[in-house]
NUVOLUM-203955 format. One line per field, with one value per residue: x, y, z of N, C-alpha, C in turn. Coordinates in nm, 4 decimals, m for minus. Layout:
npx = X_...
npy = Y_...
npz = Z_...
capx = X_...
capy = Y_...
capz = Z_...
cpx = X_...
cpy = Y_...
cpz = Z_...
end
This chain:
npx = 10.0490_9.9713_10.2124_10.3399_10.2557_10.3638_10.6489_10.7928_10.7111_10.8262_11.0983_11.1201_11.0863_11.3218_11.5060_11.4197_11.4453_11.4619_11.2519_11.0381_11.0440_10.9875_10.7280_10.5831_10.6148_10.4740_10.2050_10.1762_10.2518_10.4276_10.7846_10.8987_11.1211_11.1525_10.9030_10.9338_11.1327_10.9969_10.7874_10.9316_11.0355_10.7939_10.6718_10.8739_10.9960_10.7686_10.6344_10.8171_10.8123_10.5468_10.5617_10.7331_10.5948_10.6511_10.6146_10.3551_10.0961_10.1546_10.3010_10.1020_9.9128_10.0560_10.0965_9.8290_9.7424_9.9247_9.8458_9.5810_9.6306_9.7837_9.5889_9.4107_9.5746_9.6971_9.5151_9.2876_9.0049_8.7769_8.8554_8.9820_9.0641_8.8066_8.8654_9.0270_8.8964_8.7683_8.9814_9.1251_8.9313_8.8967_9.1562_9.1619_8.9551_9.0691_9.2816_9.1354_9.0254_9.2589_9.3576_9.1538_9.2000_9.4487_9.3771_9.2298_9.4351_9.5496_9.3454_9.3123_9.5631_9.8749_9.9409_9.9975_10.2503_10.4074_10.6748_10.6004_10.4176_10.5909_10.7430_10.5625_10.3824
npy = m9.9963_m9.8232_m9.7018_m9.8971_m9.8600_m9.6139_m9.5931_m9.7890_m9.6834_m9.4293_m9.4997_m9.6340_m9.4211_m9.2849_m9.4701_m9.4823_m9.2191_m9.0497_m9.1496_m9.0921_m8.8128_m8.7706_m8.8795_m8.7082_m8.4707_m8.5438_m8.5088_m8.2449_m8.0891_m7.8193_m7.7722_m8.0477_m8.1856_m8.0743_m8.1463_m8.4256_m8.4590_m8.3551_m8.5412_m8.7729_m8.7004_m8.6673_m8.9252_m9.1251_m9.0068_m8.9199_m9.1641_m9.3213_m9.1737_m9.2217_m9.4996_m9.5169_m9.3700_m9.1035_m8.7635_m8.7951_m8.6894_m8.4633_m8.5823_m8.7519_m8.5649_m8.4260_m8.6406_m8.7015_m8.4725_m8.4856_m8.7317_m8.6800_m8.4772_m8.6224_m8.8003_m8.6266_m8.5149_m8.7363_m8.9408_m8.8614_m8.9419_m8.8317_m8.6971_m8.8795_m9.1027_m9.3124_m9.5895_m9.5912_m9.4944_m9.6500_m9.7814_m9.5581_m9.4287_m9.6112_m9.6009_m9.3310_m9.3247_m9.4996_m9.3427_m9.1409_m9.2887_m9.3708_m9.1208_m9.0548_m9.2426_m9.1489_m8.8957_m8.9710_m9.0492_m8.7984_m8.6779_m8.8461_m8.9249_m9.1035_m9.4473_m9.6324_m9.7479_m9.5768_m9.3421_m9.0850_m9.1228_m9.2249_m8.9997_m8.8398_m8.6941
npz = 3.8928_3.6934_3.6359_3.4901_3.2344_3.1552_3.2100_3.0410_2.7926_2.7925_2.8013_2.5575_2.3857_2.4239_2.3217_2.0576_1.9557_1.7246_1.5671_1.7347_1.7365_1.4658_1.4512_1.6210_1.4790_1.2524_1.3028_1.2968_1.5137_1.6718_1.7159_1.7416_1.8524_2.1063_2.2052_2.2069_2.4027_2.6251_2.6385_2.7037_2.9547_3.0950_3.0718_3.1426_3.3711_3.5228_3.5380_3.6861_3.9231_4.0015_4.0401_4.2589_4.4376_4.4829_4.5210_4.4293_4.3695_4.2111_4.0004_3.8979_3.8115_3.6107_3.4337_3.3744_3.2340_3.0205_2.9080_2.8293_2.6398_2.4562_2.3673_2.2341_2.0297_1.9020_1.8693_1.7286_1.6514_1.5412_1.3181_1.1662_0.8910_0.7527_0.7784_0.9985_1.2149_1.4226_1.5699_1.6560_1.8080_2.0154_2.1278_2.2042_2.3984_2.5809_2.6676_2.7964_3.0076_3.1447_3.2220_3.3987_3.6055_3.6886_3.7801_4.0012_4.1693_4.2061_4.3532_4.5810_4.6659_4.7374_4.8375_5.1486_5.1255_4.9836_4.9011_4.9584_5.1730_5.3640_5.4088_5.5248_5.3723
capx = 10.0102_9.9738_10.3525_10.3777_10.2233_10.4424_10.7949_10.8437_10.6855_10.9303_11.2261_11.1186_11.1033_11.4655_11.5721_11.3783_11.4239_11.4359_11.1178_10.9449_11.0422_10.9162_10.5857_10.5266_10.6092_10.3779_10.0705_10.1782_10.2850_10.5526_10.9006_10.8882_11.2323_11.1151_10.7915_10.9844_11.2008_10.8920_10.7182_11.0208_11.0367_10.6637_10.6448_10.9740_11.0079_10.6415_10.6071_10.9011_10.7597_10.4282_10.6052_10.7924_10.5076_10.7243_10.5429_10.2537_9.9885_10.2095_10.3303_9.9752_9.8519_10.1339_10.0663_9.6899_9.7406_9.9981_9.7645_9.4697_9.6847_9.8195_9.4642_9.3571_9.6627_9.7413_9.4040_9.1744_8.9176_8.6764_8.9058_9.0590_9.0004_8.7026_8.9217_9.1056_8.8130_8.7419_9.0999_9.1585_8.8323_8.9321_9.2771_9.1234_8.8807_9.1676_9.3520_9.0427_9.0159_9.3856_9.3596_9.0637_9.2723_9.5527_9.3117_9.1948_9.5564_9.5615_9.2450_9.3214_9.7028_9.9382_9.9130_10.0830_10.3848_10.4735_10.7738_10.5258_10.3653_10.7063_10.7879_10.4532_10.3060
capy = m10.0523_m9.7148_m9.6799_m9.9985_m9.8052_m9.4961_m9.6104_m9.8479_m9.5921_m9.3264_m9.5606_m9.6613_m9.2938_m9.2567_m9.5629_m9.4483_m9.0751_m8.9923_m9.1901_m9.0168_m8.6761_m8.7775_m8.9038_m8.5842_m8.3785_m8.5893_m8.4597_m8.1001_m8.0156_m7.7441_m7.8097_m8.1899_m8.2302_m8.0327_m8.2320_m8.5598_m8.4512_m8.3397_m8.6702_m8.8638_m8.6582_m8.6966_m9.0693_m9.1973_m8.9427_m8.9288_m9.3051_m9.3640_m9.1085_m9.2987_m9.6302_m9.5002_m9.2930_m8.9801_m8.6501_m8.8695_m8.6042_m8.3816_m8.6718_m8.7979_m8.4525_m8.4068_m8.7523_m8.6896_m8.3698_m8.5433_m8.8383_m8.6157_m8.4106_m8.7281_m8.8487_m8.5271_m8.4947_m8.8579_m9.0348_m8.7764_m9.0285_m8.7486_m8.6500_m8.9894_m9.1711_m9.4078_m9.7189_m9.5753_m9.4332_m9.7371_m9.8010_m9.4315_m9.4019_m9.6979_m9.5466_m9.2055_m9.3575_m9.5565_m9.2299_m9.0763_m9.3755_m9.3621_m8.9887_m9.0639_m9.3119_m9.0583_m8.7904_m9.0299_m9.0368_m8.6574_m8.6492_m8.9264_m8.9409_m9.2347_m9.5442_m9.6400_m9.7927_m9.4765_m9.2552_m8.9711_m9.1617_m9.2358_m8.8643_m8.7699_m8.6075
capz = 3.7649_3.5949_3.5982_3.3912_3.1026_3.1219_3.2133_2.9160_2.6808_2.7989_2.7636_2.4133_2.3172_2.4281_2.2282_1.9216_1.9630_1.5913_1.5286_1.8189_1.6828_1.3387_1.4767_1.6743_1.3665_1.1512_1.3340_1.2828_1.6360_1.6583_1.7979_1.7760_1.9381_2.2420_2.2432_2.2384_2.5330_2.7277_2.6500_2.7771_3.0950_3.1538_3.0811_3.2221_3.5021_3.5936_3.5646_3.7994_4.0430_4.0423_4.0887_4.3909_4.5257_4.5131_4.4630_4.3547_4.3169_4.1024_3.8884_3.8405_3.7401_3.4876_3.3433_3.3295_3.1293_2.9078_2.8484_2.7593_2.5208_2.3599_2.3087_2.1402_1.9142_1.8331_1.8508_1.6899_1.5707_1.4757_1.1888_1.1066_0.7771_0.7949_0.8175_1.1209_1.3194_1.5371_1.6529_1.7200_1.9123_2.1285_2.1896_2.2687_2.5197_2.6734_2.7277_2.8900_3.1256_3.2177_3.2855_3.5135_3.7122_3.7388_3.8581_4.1308_4.2511_4.2434_4.4557_4.7035_4.7053_4.7292_4.9428_5.2676_5.0927_4.9002_4.9624_5.0139_5.3042_5.4551_5.4390_5.5926_5.2783
cpx = 10.0079_10.1163_10.3974_10.3462_10.3235_10.5927_10.8473_10.8213_10.7909_11.0649_11.2307_11.1327_11.2494_11.5369_11.5392_11.3510_11.3885_11.2953_11.0113_10.9308_10.9637_10.7665_10.5175_10.5135_10.5023_10.2348_10.0654_10.2080_10.4171_10.6610_10.8985_11.0029_11.2013_11.0004_10.8360_11.0532_11.0978_10.8149_10.8015_11.0222_10.9051_10.6471_10.7457_10.9834_10.8816_10.6056_10.6884_10.8535_10.6350_10.4684_10.6583_10.6995_10.5745_10.6571_10.4272_10.1475_10.0363_10.2357_10.2026_9.9064_9.9235_10.1001_9.9214_9.6793_9.8094_9.9120_9.6446_9.5173_9.7222_9.6957_9.4102_9.4431_9.6932_9.6318_9.2754_9.0829_8.8146_8.7245_8.9876_8.9866_8.9083_8.7602_9.0044_9.0241_8.8021_8.8645_9.1383_9.0582_8.8611_9.0536_9.2464_9.0512_8.9713_9.2429_9.2643_9.0345_9.1432_9.3953_9.2677_9.1289_9.3800_9.4919_9.2608_9.3155_9.5783_9.4675_9.2729_9.4634_9.7508_9.8995_10.0175_10.2281_10.4653_10.5818_10.7056_10.4720_10.4784_10.7576_10.6815_10.3752_10.1730
cpy = m9.9447_m9.6876_m9.7778_m9.9543_m9.6975_m9.5194_m9.6756_m9.7568_m9.4816_m9.3793_m9.5884_m9.5331_m9.2506_m9.3417_m9.5299_m9.2999_m9.0139_m9.0275_m9.1157_m8.8744_m8.6731_m8.7958_m8.7783_m8.4810_m8.4152_m8.5443_m8.3074_m8.0221_m7.9410_m7.7995_m7.9571_m8.2427_m8.1959_m8.1198_m8.3714_m8.5614_m8.4391_m8.4701_m8.7702_m8.8286_m8.6929_m8.8460_m9.1414_m9.1386_m8.9528_m9.0714_m9.3582_m9.3006_m9.1809_m9.4317_m9.6219_m9.4308_m9.1656_m8.8635_m8.7008_m8.7801_m8.5189_m8.4684_m8.7177_m8.6865_m8.4266_m8.5170_m8.7478_m8.5874_m8.4217_m8.6460_m8.7812_m8.5471_m8.5134_m8.7839_m8.7547_m8.5182_m8.6212_m8.9612_m8.9610_m8.8527_m8.9492_m8.6942_m8.7570_m9.0436_m9.2827_m9.5406_m9.7116_m9.5199_m9.5236_m9.7523_m9.6713_m9.3937_m9.4868_m9.6420_m9.4147_m9.2338_m9.4217_m9.4441_m9.1566_m9.1574_m9.3694_m9.2285_m8.9873_m9.1343_m9.2240_m8.9462_m8.8422_m9.0251_m8.8923_m8.6281_m8.7197_m8.9536_m9.0845_m9.3246_m9.5431_m9.6764_m9.6906_m9.4018_m9.1326_m9.0034_m9.1721_m9.0999_m8.7826_m8.6746_m8.6679
cpz = 3.6563_3.5471_3.4912_3.2492_3.0621_3.1159_3.0850_2.7946_2.6772_2.7558_2.6135_2.3320_2.3192_2.3237_2.0832_1.9079_1.8269_1.5438_1.6075_1.7675_1.5515_1.3574_1.5289_1.5622_1.2652_1.1791_1.3353_1.4089_1.6164_1.7500_1.8385_1.8623_2.0837_2.2926_2.2816_2.3744_2.6455_2.7477_2.7291_2.9253_3.1643_3.1760_3.1702_3.3631_3.5841_3.6287_3.6818_3.9295_4.0940_4.1046_4.2316_4.4904_4.5713_4.4423_4.3754_4.2932_4.1998_3.9795_3.8202_3.7626_3.6074_3.3872_3.2935_3.2170_3.0038_2.8333_2.7727_2.6317_2.4145_2.2921_2.2029_2.0140_1.8351_1.8098_1.8161_1.5946_1.4919_1.3408_1.1173_0.9831_0.8288_0.8430_0.9460_1.2385_1.4422_1.6272_1.7234_1.8276_2.0363_2.2019_2.2627_2.4004_2.6250_2.7433_2.8289_3.0199_3.2097_3.2901_3.4081_3.6312_3.7735_3.8231_3.9929_4.2247_4.2950_4.3607_4.5880_4.7498_4.6990_4.8459_5.0532_5.2360_5.0129_4.9768_5.0237_5.1537_5.4062_5.4982_5.5082_5.5043_5.2453
end
């Protein structure tokens, strides 16, 4: 279910690459093209790895760090204009919750149906 959040987001960043680069640049992050490529790799690649249960712990850790960073840089409710505080706080807390779910995968690993389980990892 976590993969359902990341895979489509990664694919949409590919389809709207210029917009993704512009959005990353709009928050003042350096090298927005590199950031967009890294976001695509994290979301699409990490999401597919989660879906398949391949290198699950690594993929979940990468996605947890990515999700926390996205929350800090793109949902900074503490510095948002008053009319945007509530929605950004909700989005930030959503990112914290998703990162928590991903860290549970890091701690406990994938399920029996995963490729990792089939390979004995």
